[in-house]
ChimeraX commands (.cxc) that place a marker at each C-alpha (Angstrom):
marker #1 position -21.36,-18.77,11.61 radius 0.5
marker #1 position -24.15,-16.91,9.80 radius 0.5
marker #1 position -21.77,-14.71,7.77 radius 0.5
marker #1 position -20.38,-15.74,4.39 radius 0.5
marker #1 position -17.57,-13.21,4.01 radius 0.5
marker #1 position -14.91,-11.62,6.22 radius 0.5
marker #1 position -13.42,-8.36,4.93 radius 0.5
marker #1 position -10.34,-6.86,6.55 radius 0.5
marker #1 position -8.38,-3.65,6.27 radius 0.5
marker #1 position -4.63,-4.18,6.60 radius 0.5
marker #1 position -2.73,-1.37,8.31 radius 0.5
marker #1 position -3.58,-0.82,11.99 radius 0.5
marker #1 position -6.37,-3.41,11.69 radius 0.5
marker #1 position -5.18,-6.86,10.62 radius 0.5
marker #1 position -1.48,-5.99,10.76 radius 0.5
marker #1 position 0.43,-5.35,13.97 radius 0.5
marker #1 position 2.10,-1.97,14.27 radius 0.5
marker #1 position 5.35,-3.58,13.07 radius 0.5
marker #1 position 3.45,-4.70,9.91 radius 0.5
marker #1 position 3.49,-8.39,10.88 radius 0.5
marker #1 position 0.59,-10.84,11.09 radius 0.5
marker #1 position 0.64,-13.32,13.94 radius 0.5
marker #1 position 0.53,-17.08,13.36 radius 0.5
marker #1 position -2.60,-17.10,15.51 radius 0.5
marker #1 position -4.43,-14.69,13.19 radius 0.5
marker #1 position -3.31,-16.56,10.08 radius 0.5
marker #1 position -4.58,-19.86,11.51 radius 0.5
marker #1 position -7.95,-18.41,12.52 radius 0.5
marker #1 position -8.54,-16.93,9.07 radius 0.5
marker #1 position -7.39,-20.01,7.18 radius 0.5
marker #1 position -9.57,-22.28,9.31 radius 0.5
marker #1 position -12.60,-20.10,8.53 radius 0.5
marker #1 position -11.73,-20.10,4.84 radius 0.5
marker #1 position -11.53,-23.90,4.87 radius 0.5
marker #1 position -15.01,-23.96,6.39 radius 0.5
marker #1 position -16.37,-22.09,3.35 radius 0.5
marker #1 position -16.10,-18.46,4.47 radius 0.5
marker #1 position -14.75,-16.08,1.80 radius 0.5
marker #1 position -11.82,-13.88,2.83 radius 0.5
marker #1 position -11.56,-10.42,1.27 radius 0.5
marker #1 position -9.09,-7.58,1.86 radius 0.5
marker #1 position -9.80,-3.87,1.37 radius 0.5
marker #1 position -6.76,-1.66,1.65 radius 0.5
marker #1 position -5.25,1.67,0.66 radius 0.5
marker #1 position -2.09,-0.20,-0.32 radius 0.5
marker #1 position -1.20,-1.06,-3.93 radius 0.5
marker #1 position -0.93,-4.70,-4.97 radius 0.5
marker #1 position 2.87,-4.76,-4.76 radius 0.5
marker #1 position 2.63,-3.87,-1.05 radius 0.5
marker #1 position 0.38,-6.78,-0.08 radius 0.5
marker #1 position 2.09,-9.65,-1.91 radius 0.5
marker #1 position 3.69,-11.15,1.20 radius 0.5
marker #1 position 0.39,-11.09,3.10 radius 0.5
marker #1 position -1.49,-12.71,0.22 radius 0.5
marker #1 position 1.03,-15.55,0.30 radius 0.5
marker #1 position 0.27,-16.10,3.97 radius 0.5
marker #1 position -3.49,-15.72,3.50 radius 0.5
marker #1 position -4.82,-16.52,-0.01 radius 0.5
marker #1 position -7.62,-13.95,-0.09 radius 0.5
marker #1 position -10.50,-14.75,-2.43 radius 0.5
marker #1 position -10.49,-11.15,-3.66 radius 0.5
marker #1 position -8.77,-7.86,-2.84 radius 0.5
marker #1 position -9.63,-4.20,-3.21 radius 0.5
marker #1 position -6.52,-2.03,-3.41 radius 0.5
marker #1 position -5.69,1.68,-3.58 radius 0.5
marker #1 position -8.91,2.59,-1.73 radius 0.5
marker #1 position -11.00,0.94,-4.44 radius 0.5
marker #1 position -9.10,2.24,-7.47 radius 0.5
marker #1 position -8.30,-1.39,-8.34 radius 0.5
marker #1 position -10.23,-4.51,-7.38 radius 0.5
marker #1 position -9.13,-8.04,-8.26 radius 0.5
marker #1 position -11.77,-10.74,-7.96 radius 0.5
marker #1 position -11.61,-14.15,-9.66 radius 0.5
marker #1 position -8.90,-12.85,-12.00 radius 0.5
marker #1 position -11.16,-9.98,-13.10 radius 0.5
marker #1 position -9.78,-6.46,-12.64 radius 0.5
marker #1 position -12.02,-3.45,-12.00 radius 0.5
marker #1 position -10.35,-0.06,-12.29 radius 0.5
marker #1 position -11.28,3.50,-11.35 radius 0.5
marker #1 position -8.37,5.80,-12.27 radius 0.5
marker #1 position -8.47,9.58,-11.95 radius 0.5
marker #1 position -9.45,11.48,-15.10 radius 0.5
marker #1 position -6.17,12.80,-16.62 radius 0.5
marker #1 position -7.37,16.42,-16.81 radius 0.5
marker #1 position -8.52,16.30,-13.18 radius 0.5
marker #1 position -5.19,14.81,-12.11 radius 0.5
marker #1 position -3.29,17.58,-13.91 radius 0.5
marker #1 position -5.42,20.25,-12.22 radius 0.5
marker #1 position -4.76,18.78,-8.77 radius 0.5
marker #1 position -1.04,18.42,-9.40 radius 0.5
marker #1 position -0.80,22.02,-10.61 radius 0.5
marker #1 position -2.27,23.19,-7.31 radius 0.5
marker #1 position -0.06,20.95,-5.19 radius 0.5
marker #1 position 3.09,21.96,-7.06 radius 0.5
marker #1 position 2.21,25.58,-6.30 radius 0.5
marker #1 position 2.87,24.92,-2.60 radius 0.5
marker #1 position 6.64,24.99,-2.08 radius 0.5
marker #1 position 7.87,21.97,-0.14 radius 0.5
marker #1 position 4.83,19.80,-0.82 radius 0.5
marker #1 position 5.69,16.10,-1.03 radius 0.5
marker #1 position 3.71,14.58,-3.89 radius 0.5
marker #1 position 3.51,10.98,-5.04 radius 0.5
marker #1 position 1.38,9.17,-7.60 radius 0.5
marker #1 position 0.23,5.57,-7.69 radius 0.5
marker #1 position 0.11,4.69,-11.37 radius 0.5
marker #1 position -0.33,1.72,-13.64 radius 0.5
marker #1 position 3.46,1.38,-13.75 radius 0.5
marker #1 position 4.29,1.90,-10.10 radius 0.5
marker #1 position 4.92,4.77,-7.70 radius 0.5
marker #1 position 6.33,8.15,-8.75 radius 0.5
marker #1 position 7.23,11.08,-6.49 radius 0.5
marker #1 position 8.68,14.56,-6.71 radius 0.5
marker #1 position 11.26,13.67,-4.07 radius 0.5
marker #1 position 12.76,10.51,-2.63 radius 0.5
marker #1 position 10.67,8.76,0.02 radius 0.5
marker #1 position 13.00,6.00,1.32 radius 0.5
marker #1 position 10.32,3.85,2.91 radius 0.5
marker #1 position 8.39,3.71,-0.40 radius 0.5
marker #1 position 11.28,3.73,-2.89 radius 0.5
marker #1 position 9.43,5.68,-5.62 radius 0.5
marker #1 position 10.64,6.62,-9.08 radius 0.5
marker #1 position 11.64,10.27,-8.59 radius 0.5
marker #1 position 10.73,12.74,-11.34 radius 0.5
marker #1 position 10.89,16.50,-11.88 radius 0.5
marker #1 position 7.98,16.26,-14.32 radius 0.5
marker #1 position 5.26,14.78,-12.16 radius 0.5
marker #1 position 2.54,16.94,-13.73 radius 0.5
marker #1 position 3.13,15.32,-17.12 radius 0.5
marker #1 position 2.38,11.82,-15.87 radius 0.5
marker #1 position -1.45,11.95,-16.12 radius 0.5
marker #1 position -1.15,12.06,-19.92 radius 0.5
marker #1 position 1.27,9.11,-19.88 radius 0.5
marker #1 position 0.02,6.78,-17.14 radius 0.5
marker #1 position -3.15,5.68,-15.38 radius 0.5
marker #1 position -3.27,7.64,-12.14 radius 0.5
marker #1 position -5.00,5.66,-9.42 radius 0.5
marker #1 position -4.15,7.87,-6.48 radius 0.5
marker #1 position -2.47,11.19,-5.68 radius 0.5
marker #1 position -0.79,11.41,-2.27 radius 0.5
marker #1 position 0.28,14.65,-0.62 radius 0.5
marker #1 position 1.92,15.59,2.66 radius 0.5
marker #1 position 3.75,18.62,4.02 radius 0.5
marker #1 position 6.15,18.50,6.98 radius 0.5
marker #1 position 4.69,20.40,9.89 radius 0.5
marker #1 position 1.20,20.87,8.42 radius 0.5
marker #1 position -1.67,18.57,9.48 radius 0.5
marker #1 position -3.05,16.69,6.50 radius 0.5
marker #1 position -6.55,18.10,6.97 radius 0.5
marker #1 position -5.12,21.62,6.47 radius 0.5
marker #1 position -3.74,20.91,3.00 radius 0.5
marker #1 position -6.31,22.70,0.87 radius 0.5
marker #1 position -6.92,21.81,-2.78 radius 0.5
marker #1 position -9.92,22.75,-4.92 radius 0.5
marker #1 position -10.86,19.28,-6.07 radius 0.5
marker #1 position -12.55,18.63,-9.43 radius 0.5
marker #1 position -16.08,17.27,-9.09 radius 0.5
marker #1 position -15.04,13.79,-10.18 radius 0.5
marker #1 position -12.54,13.33,-7.34 radius 0.5
marker #1 position -12.54,13.21,-3.54 radius 0.5
marker #1 position -9.95,13.24,-0.76 radius 0.5
marker #1 position -9.49,11.36,2.48 radius 0.5
marker #1 position -6.88,11.54,5.23 radius 0.5
marker #1 position -4.88,8.43,6.12 radius 0.5
marker #1 position -3.14,7.96,9.46 radius 0.5
marker #1 position -3.88,11.65,10.21 radius 0.5
marker #1 position -0.87,12.74,8.11 radius 0.5
marker #1 position -1.40,11.88,4.46 radius 0.5
marker #1 position -3.94,13.27,1.98 radius 0.5
marker #1 position -5.16,10.71,-0.54 radius 0.5
marker #1 position -6.99,11.90,-3.66 radius 0.5
marker #1 position -8.90,9.42,-5.82 radius 0.5
marker #1 position -11.58,9.25,-8.46 radius 0.5
marker #1 position -15.07,9.59,-6.99 radius 0.5
marker #1 position -15.68,6.01,-8.14 radius 0.5
marker #1 position -12.63,4.72,-6.28 radius 0.5
marker #1 position -13.94,3.97,-2.80 radius 0.5
marker #1 position -13.42,0.97,-0.60 radius 0.5
marker #1 position -17.16,0.42,-0.54 radius 0.5
marker #1 position -17.44,0.31,-4.34 radius 0.5
marker #1 position -14.60,-2.19,-4.44 radius 0.5
marker #1 position -16.17,-4.26,-1.69 radius 0.5
marker #1 position -19.44,-4.39,-3.60 radius 0.5
marker #1 position -17.58,-5.78,-6.63 radius 0.5
marker #1 position -15.99,-8.48,-4.49 radius 0.5
marker #1 position -19.28,-9.42,-2.88 radius 0.5
marker #1 position -21.16,-9.46,-6.19 radius 0.5
marker #1 position -18.54,-11.73,-7.73 radius 0.5
marker #1 position -19.32,-14.37,-5.11 radius 0.5
marker #1 position -23.05,-13.59,-4.93 radius 0.5
marker #1 position -22.81,-12.47,-1.31 radius 0.5
marker #1 position -24.98,-9.65,0.04 radius 0.5
marker #1 position -23.57,-6.92,2.31 radius 0.5
marker #1 position -25.59,-8.16,5.27 radius 0.5
marker #1 position -23.74,-11.49,4.99 radius 0.5
marker #1 position -20.35,-9.81,5.47 radius 0.5
marker #1 position -18.27,-8.78,8.48 radius 0.5
marker #1 position -15.96,-5.78,8.04 radius 0.5
marker #1 position -12.98,-4.85,10.23 radius 0.5
marker #1 position -11.36,-1.40,10.06 radius 0.5
marker #1 position -9.76,1.53,11.86 radius 0.5
marker #1 position -9.51,4.64,9.63 radius 0.5
marker #1 position -11.64,7.21,7.81 radius 0.5
marker #1 position -12.15,5.14,4.67 radius 0.5
marker #1 position -13.45,2.26,6.79 radius 0.5
marker #1 position -16.49,4.17,8.04 radius 0.5
marker #1 position -18.77,3.40,5.09 radius 0.5
marker #1 position -17.98,-0.33,4.93 radius 0.5
marker #1 position -18.47,-0.62,8.69 radius 0.5
marker #1 position -21.87,1.06,8.38 radius 0.5
marker #1 position -23.03,-0.93,5.36 radius 0.5
marker #1 position -21.89,-4.47,6.13 radius 0.5
marker #1 position -23.99,-6.80,8.21 radius 0.5
marker #1 position -21.48,-6.57,11.04 radius 0.5
marker #1 position -19.07,-3.66,11.33 radius 0.5
marker #1 position -16.18,-4.04,13.76 radius 0.5
marker #1 position -13.60,-1.44,14.81 radius 0.5
marker #1 position -10.34,-2.35,16.50 radius 0.5
marker #1 position -9.85,-0.52,19.79 radius 0.5
marker #1 position -7.05,1.60,18.28 radius 0.5
marker #1 position -9.38,2.91,15.55 radius 0.5
marker #1 position -10.22,6.59,15.16 radius 0.5
marker #1 position -13.06,7.75,17.41 radius 0.5
marker #1 position -15.41,8.36,14.47 radius 0.5
marker #1 position -14.83,4.76,13.33 radius 0.5
marker #1 position -15.52,3.36,16.79 radius 0.5
marker #1 position -18.66,5.48,16.99 radius 0.5
marker #1 position -20.27,3.83,13.93 radius 0.5
marker #1 position -19.14,0.26,14.61 radius 0.5
marker #1 position -21.48,-2.46,15.81 radius 0.5
marker #1 position -18.68,-3.87,17.96 radius 0.5
marker #1 position -15.25,-2.85,19.16 radius 0.5
marker #1 position -12.64,-5.58,19.45 radius 0.5
marker #1 position -9.13,-5.56,20.87 radius 0.5
marker #1 position -6.36,-3.61,19.17 radius 0.5
marker #1 position -4.41,-4.65,16.10 radius 0.5
marker #1 position -1.41,-5.49,18.28 radius 0.5
marker #1 position -3.56,-7.86,20.35 radius 0.5
marker #1 position -4.96,-9.74,17.31 radius 0.5
marker #1 position -8.37,-8.10,17.69 radius 0.5
marker #1 position -9.67,-9.39,14.34 radius 0.5
marker #1 position -8.88,-13.02,15.10 radius 0.5
marker #1 position -10.07,-12.83,18.71 radius 0.5
marker #1 position -13.42,-11.38,17.65 radius 0.5
marker #1 position -13.91,-14.12,15.07 radius 0.5
marker #1 position -13.06,-16.86,17.58 radius 0.5
marker #1 position -15.61,-15.41,20.00 radius 0.5
marker #1 position -18.19,-15.16,17.22 radius 0.5
marker #1 position -17.74,-18.79,16.16 radius 0.5
marker #1 position -17.77,-20.05,19.74 radius 0.5
marker #1 position -20.89,-18.06,20.62 radius 0.5
marker #1 position -19.02,-16.00,23.21 radius 0.5
marker #1 position -19.01,-12.75,21.32 radius 0.5
marker #1 position -18.61,-9.82,23.72 radius 0.5
marker #1 position -20.81,-6.73,23.43 radius 0.5
marker link #1:1,2 radius 0.2
marker link #1:2,3 radius 0.2
marker link #1:3,4 radius 0.2
marker link #1:4,5 radius 0.2
marker link #1:5,6 radius 0.2
marker link #1:6,7 radius 0.2
marker link #1:7,8 radius 0.2
marker link #1:8,9 radius 0.2
marker link #1:9,10 radius 0.2
marker link #1:10,11 radius 0.2
marker link #1:11,12 radius 0.2
marker link #1:12,13 radius 0.2
marker link #1:13,14 radius 0.2
marker link #1:14,15 radius 0.2
marker link #1:15,16 radius 0.2
marker link #1:16,17 radius 0.2
marker link #1:17,18 radius 0.2
marker link #1:18,19 radius 0.2
marker link #1:19,20 radius 0.2
marker link #1:20,21 radius 0.2
marker link #1:21,22 radius 0.2
marker link #1:22,23 radius 0.2
marker link #1:23,24 radius 0.2
marker link #1:24,25 radius 0.2
marker link #1:25,26 radius 0.2
marker link #1:26,27 radius 0.2
marker link #1:27,28 radius 0.2
marker link #1:28,29 radius 0.2
marker link #1:29,30 radius 0.2
marker link #1:30,31 radius 0.2
marker link #1:31,32 radius 0.2
marker link #1:32,33 radius 0.2
marker link #1:33,34 radius 0.2
marker link #1:34,35 radius 0.2
marker link #1:35,36 radius 0.2
marker link #1:36,37 radius 0.2
marker link #1:37,38 radius 0.2
marker link #1:38,39 radius 0.2
marker link #1:39,40 radius 0.2
marker link #1:40,41 radius 0.2
marker link #1:41,42 radius 0.2
marker link #1:42,43 radius 0.2
marker link #1:43,44 radius 0.2
marker link #1:44,45 radius 0.2
marker link #1:45,46 radius 0.2
marker link #1:46,47 radius 0.2
marker link #1:47,48 radius 0.2
marker link #1:48,49 radius 0.2
marker link #1:49,50 radius 0.2
marker link #1:50,51 radius 0.2
marker link #1:51,52 radius 0.2
marker link #1:52,53 radius 0.2
marker link #1:53,54 radius 0.2
marker link #1:54,55 radius 0.2
marker link #1:55,56 radius 0.2
marker link #1:56,57 radius 0.2
marker link #1:57,58 radius 0.2
marker link #1:58,59 radius 0.2
marker link #1:59,60 radius 0.2
marker link #1:60,61 radius 0.2
marker link #1:61,62 radius 0.2
marker link #1:62,63 radius 0.2
marker link #1:63,64 radius 0.2
marker link #1:64,65 radius 0.2
marker link #1:65,66 radius 0.2
marker link #1:66,67 radius 0.2
marker link #1:67,68 radius 0.2
marker link #1:68,69 radius 0.2
marker link #1:69,70 radius 0.2
marker link #1:70,71 radius 0.2
marker link #1:71,72 radius 0.2
marker link #1:72,73 radius 0.2
marker link #1:73,74 radius 0.2
marker link #1:74,75 radius 0.2
marker link #1:75,76 radius 0.2
marker link #1:76,77 radius 0.2
marker link #1:77,78 radius 0.2
marker link #1:78,79 radius 0.2
marker link #1:79,80 radius 0.2
marker link #1:80,81 radius 0.2
marker link #1:81,82 radius 0.2
marker link #1:82,83 radius 0.2
marker link #1:83,84 radius 0.2
marker link #1:84,85 radius 0.2
marker link #1:85,86 radius 0.2
marker link #1:86,87 radius 0.2
marker link #1:87,88 radius 0.2
marker link #1:88,89 radius 0.2
marker link #1:89,90 radius 0.2
marker link #1:90,91 radius 0.2
marker link #1:91,92 radius 0.2
marker link #1:92,93 radius 0.2
marker link #1:93,94 radius 0.2
marker link #1:94,95 radius 0.2
marker link #1:95,96 radius 0.2
marker link #1:96,97 radius 0.2
marker link #1:97,98 radius 0.2
marker link #1:98,99 radius 0.2
marker link #1:99,100 radius 0.2
marker link #1:100,101 radius 0.2
marker link #1:101,102 radius 0.2
marker link #1:102,103 radius 0.2
marker link #1:103,104 radius 0.2
marker link #1:104,105 radius 0.2
marker link #1:105,106 radius 0.2
marker link #1:106,107 radius 0.2
marker link #1:107,108 radius 0.2
marker link #1:108,109 radius 0.2
marker link #1:109,110 radius 0.2
marker link #1:110,111 radius 0.2
marker link #1:111,112 radius 0.2
marker link #1:112,113 radius 0.2
marker link #1:113,114 radius 0.2
marker link #1:114,115 radius 0.2
marker link #1:115,116 radius 0.2
marker link #1:116,117 radius 0.2
marker link #1:117,118 radius 0.2
marker link #1:118,119 radius 0.2
marker link #1:119,120 radius 0.2
marker link #1:120,121 radius 0.2
marker link #1:121,122 radius 0.2
marker link #1:122,123 radius 0.2
marker link #1:123,124 radius 0.2
marker link #1:124,125 radius 0.2
marker link #1:125,126 radius 0.2
marker link #1:126,127 radius 0.2
marker link #1:127,128 radius 0.2
marker link #1:128,129 radius 0.2
marker link #1:129,130 radius 0.2
marker link #1:130,131 radius 0.2
marker link #1:131,132 radius 0.2
marker link #1:132,133 radius 0.2
marker link #1:133,134 radius 0.2
marker link #1:134,135 radius 0.2
marker link #1:135,136 radius 0.2
marker link #1:136,137 radius 0.2
marker link #1:137,138 radius 0.2
marker link #1:138,139 radius 0.2
marker link #1:139,140 radius 0.2
marker link #1:140,141 radius 0.2
marker link #1:141,142 radius 0.2
marker link #1:142,143 radius 0.2
marker link #1:143,144 radius 0.2
marker link #1:144,145 radius 0.2
marker link #1:145,146 radius 0.2
marker link #1:146,147 radius 0.2
marker link #1:147,148 radius 0.2
marker link #1:148,149 radius 0.2
marker link #1:149,150 radius 0.2
marker link #1:150,151 radius 0.2
marker link #1:151,152 radius 0.2
marker link #1:152,153 radius 0.2
marker link #1:153,154 radius 0.2
marker link #1:154,155 radius 0.2
marker link #1:155,156 radius 0.2
marker link #1:156,157 radius 0.2
marker link #1:157,158 radius 0.2
marker link #1:158,159 radius 0.2
marker link #1:159,160 radius 0.2
marker link #1:160,161 radius 0.2
marker link #1:161,162 radius 0.2
marker link #1:162,163 radius 0.2
marker link #1:163,164 radius 0.2
marker link #1:164,165 radius 0.2
marker link #1:165,166 radius 0.2
marker link #1:166,167 radius 0.2
marker link #1:167,168 radius 0.2
marker link #1:168,169 radius 0.2
marker link #1:169,170 radius 0.2
marker link #1:170,171 radius 0.2
marker link #1:171,172 radius 0.2
marker link #1:172,173 radius 0.2
marker link #1:173,174 radius 0.2
marker link #1:174,175 radius 0.2
marker link #1:175,176 radius 0.2
marker link #1:176,177 radius 0.2
marker link #1:177,178 radius 0.2
marker link #1:178,179 radius 0.2
marker link #1:179,180 radius 0.2
marker link #1:180,181 radius 0.2
marker link #1:181,182 radius 0.2
marker link #1:182,183 radius 0.2
marker link #1:183,184 radius 0.2
marker link #1:184,185 radius 0.2
marker link #1:185,186 radius 0.2
marker link #1:186,187 radius 0.2
marker link #1:187,188 radius 0.2
marker link #1:188,189 radius 0.2
marker link #1:189,190 radius 0.2
marker link #1:190,191 radius 0.2
marker link #1:191,192 radius 0.2
marker link #1:192,193 radius 0.2
marker link #1:193,194 radius 0.2
marker link #1:194,195 radius 0.2
marker link #1:195,196 radius 0.2
marker link #1:196,197 radius 0.2
marker link #1:197,198 radius 0.2
marker link #1:198,199 radius 0.2
marker link #1:199,200 radius 0.2
marker link #1:200,201 radius 0.2
marker link #1:201,202 radius 0.2
marker link #1:202,203 radius 0.2
marker link #1:203,204 radius 0.2
marker link #1:204,205 radius 0.2
marker link #1:205,206 radius 0.2
marker link #1:206,207 radius 0.2
marker link #1:207,208 radius 0.2
marker link #1:208,209 radius 0.2
marker link #1:209,210 radius 0.2
marker link #1:210,211 radius 0.2
marker link #1:211,212 radius 0.2
marker link #1:212,213 radius 0.2
marker link #1:213,214 radius 0.2
marker link #1:214,215 radius 0.2
marker link #1:215,216 radius 0.2
marker link #1:216,217 radius 0.2
marker link #1:217,218 radius 0.2
marker link #1:218,219 radius 0.2
marker link #1:219,220 radius 0.2
marker link #1:220,221 radius 0.2
marker link #1:221,222 radius 0.2
marker link #1:222,223 radius 0.2
marker link #1:223,224 radius 0.2
marker link #1:224,225 radius 0.2
marker link #1:225,226 radius 0.2
marker link #1:226,227 radius 0.2
marker link #1:227,228 radius 0.2
marker link #1:228,229 radius 0.2
marker link #1:229,230 radius 0.2
marker link #1:230,231 radius 0.2
marker link #1:231,232 radius 0.2
marker link #1:232,233 radius 0.2
marker link #1:233,234 radius 0.2
marker link #1:234,235 radius 0.2
marker link #1:235,236 radius 0.2
marker link #1:236,237 radius 0.2
marker link #1:237,238 radius 0.2
marker link #1:238,239 radius 0.2
marker link #1:239,240 radius 0.2
marker link #1:240,241 radius 0.2
marker link #1:241,242 radius 0.2
marker link #1:242,243 radius 0.2
marker link #1:243,244 radius 0.2
marker link #1:244,245 radius 0.2
marker link #1:245,246 radius 0.2
marker link #1:246,247 radius 0.2
marker link #1:247,248 radius 0.2
marker link #1:248,249 radius 0.2
marker link #1:249,250 radius 0.2
marker link #1:250,251 radius 0.2
marker link #1:251,252 radius 0.2
marker link #1:252,253 radius 0.2
marker link #1:253,254 radius 0.2
view
């Protein structure tokens, strides 16, 4: 295979809908790694939420929190939100009654209400946290309101993206998957054209465009499929692994 690195998004790309990874996919990736291919992950998840997957697949480097933290060869690269900018954003969000707000910080996840699936530390003083903790990501959602209709006047040093069509994610302008991917590639002296990227969501568009081979799973958003070089089968049908097997065998489908 001409490529030196495989980079995968987790949710709705590598992972099945039930959040599992098949034995078939694990074997395909590990076999490629043994052949000398570097395996990288680029995810919106924090490190604590990928531990079990990293035990199954020992990635050479990972970019987490949409690029707010990258871990490559035991080196950490961080892009937290400026504390004053975080306070400004939180002030606006708290002004909308019923807004569900959570923060990914250097000491874990905080929220203004309990979110059972995430098990955050609940606090009534969420706006004070930027002066106490590193804020990697601000997350906001509102029952009954589409995420793209949650309006916040963002400071110039931040940006927002929508995940899974229901969650607004706000990060530092430096915290992008692509910036994190570049750090991973540079660490191993691999150029973007030597990498394959697999993704499904809004924050996967830039990596798909910039890597040598950009692949969307069939369940990806339309705008992701539109920019991809190839479309593989869905996450629930092991699309990542099947594409790689076809690529190695020379039977890659257009």
